[in-house]
C-alpha positions in Angstrom: 0.1 0.0 -0.1 1.6 3.3 -1.1 1.5 6.0 1.5 0.8 9.5 0.2 3.7 11.9 -0.1 3.1 15.4 1.8 6.2 17.0 0.1 6.3 19.8 -2.4 6.5 18.2 -5.9 9.5 19.4 -8.1 6.7 21.1 -10.2 5.5 23.2 -7.0 9.2 24.5 -6.4 10.4 27.6 -7.9 13.9 26.9 -8.6 15.4 28.9 -11.5 17.2 32.1 -10.6 15.6 34.0 -13.5 12.1 33.0 -12.6 12.7 34.1 -8.8 14.2 37.3 -10.1 11.2 37.9 -12.2 8.8 37.3 -9.2 10.7 39.9 -7.2 11.0 42.6 -10.0 7.5 42.3 -11.6 5.5 40.8 -8.7 3.4 42.6 -6.5 4.4 42.3 -2.4 2.4 42.2 0.6 4.2 42.4 3.9 3.4 41.5 7.6 5.8 41.6 10.6 8.6 39.0 9.9 7.9 38.4 6.3 7.3 39.5 3.0 5.4 37.7 0.0 6.1 38.5 -3.6 3.2 37.2 -6.0 3.2 37.0 -9.7 0.7 35.0 -12.0 2.3 32.4 -13.8 -0.3 31.0 -16.3 -0.2 27.6 -15.1 -2.7 25.3 -13.2 -0.5 25.2 -9.9 1.1 27.5 -7.7 5.0 27.3 -7.1 7.0 28.8 -4.4 10.4 29.6 -3.3 11.7 30.5 0.4 14.4 33.2 0.8 16.1 35.0 3.6 17.0 38.6 4.6 20.7 39.1 4.7 22.3 38.2 7.9 19.7 35.5 9.0 21.8 33.5 11.4 23.7 30.5 10.3 22.8 27.7 8.0 21.2 25.5 10.6 18.8 28.6 11.6 18.0 29.2 7.8 17.3 25.6 7.0 15.0 25.1 10.0 13.2 28.3 9.2 12.7 26.9 5.6 11.4 23.5 7.0 9.0 25.7 9.1 7.8 27.7 6.1 7.6 24.9 3.9 5.3 23.0 6.3 3.1 26.0 7.0 2.7 26.5 3.2 1.7 22.7 2.5 -0.9 23.0 5.3 -2.4 26.2 3.7 -1.8 25.7 0.1 -5.2 23.6 -0.4 -7.1 26.8 0.5 -5.3 29.0 -2.1 -6.3 29.9 -5.8 -4.1 28.5 -8.3 -2.0 29.9 -11.0 0.7 32.1 -8.9 4.4 32.1 -8.3 5.4 33.1 -4.7 8.6 34.0 -3.0 8.5 34.1 0.7 11.0 36.6 2.1 11.5 35.8 5.8 13.2 38.0 8.3 15.3 37.0 11.4 13.1 36.4 14.6 9.7 34.4 15.3 10.9 31.1 14.0 7.9 29.2 15.8 5.6 27.2 13.8 2.6 29.1 15.0 4.0 32.2 14.1 5.0 31.2 10.6 1.3 29.8 10.0 -0.2 33.0 11.1 2.2 35.0 9.1 1.4 33.1 5.8 -2.2 33.2 6.6 -1.9 37.0 6.9 0.0 37.4 3.9 -2.3 35.2 1.7 -5.2 37.1 3.0 -3.8 40.5 2.3 -2.9 39.5 -1.1 -6.5 38.3 -1.9 -5.6 34.8 -3.0 -6.9 32.7 -0.3 -10.2 31.1 -1.2 -11.6 31.7 2.2 -11.6 35.7 1.4 
C-alpha cells in the first residue's frame, strides 16, 4: 500500500534564478511583521513557491530550520489558495515558531486576496 507523499513536488518549487528574479521585479508584494510575500501570476494550473531569507539571517542551521517551518506551514495552507501564482516568501530573523509562521502566511495570503476563504 502506497503512503501519500506530503512533500512539495518538483513542479511546485520555484527553482530557477531567472524565475525568482522575475517574481521579485515584476510581482506585487504584501508584508506582515517578520515576512514579505512576492506574488506573480504564472499562467499555470499550479502554484510554485521559493523561500528566501534576509541578509544576515543567522547560520545555515537556523536558515534550514526556518525553511522547513515555512515549507510545512505553506503545505498546510496551500489547499485553500487560488491556483496559478508564483510566490517568493522573504523571511526576516526572529519569530521562528511554527504557529508564528502559520499566522504570517495566513495573513499574507489574505492580504494578497488569493486565499479562497476571502
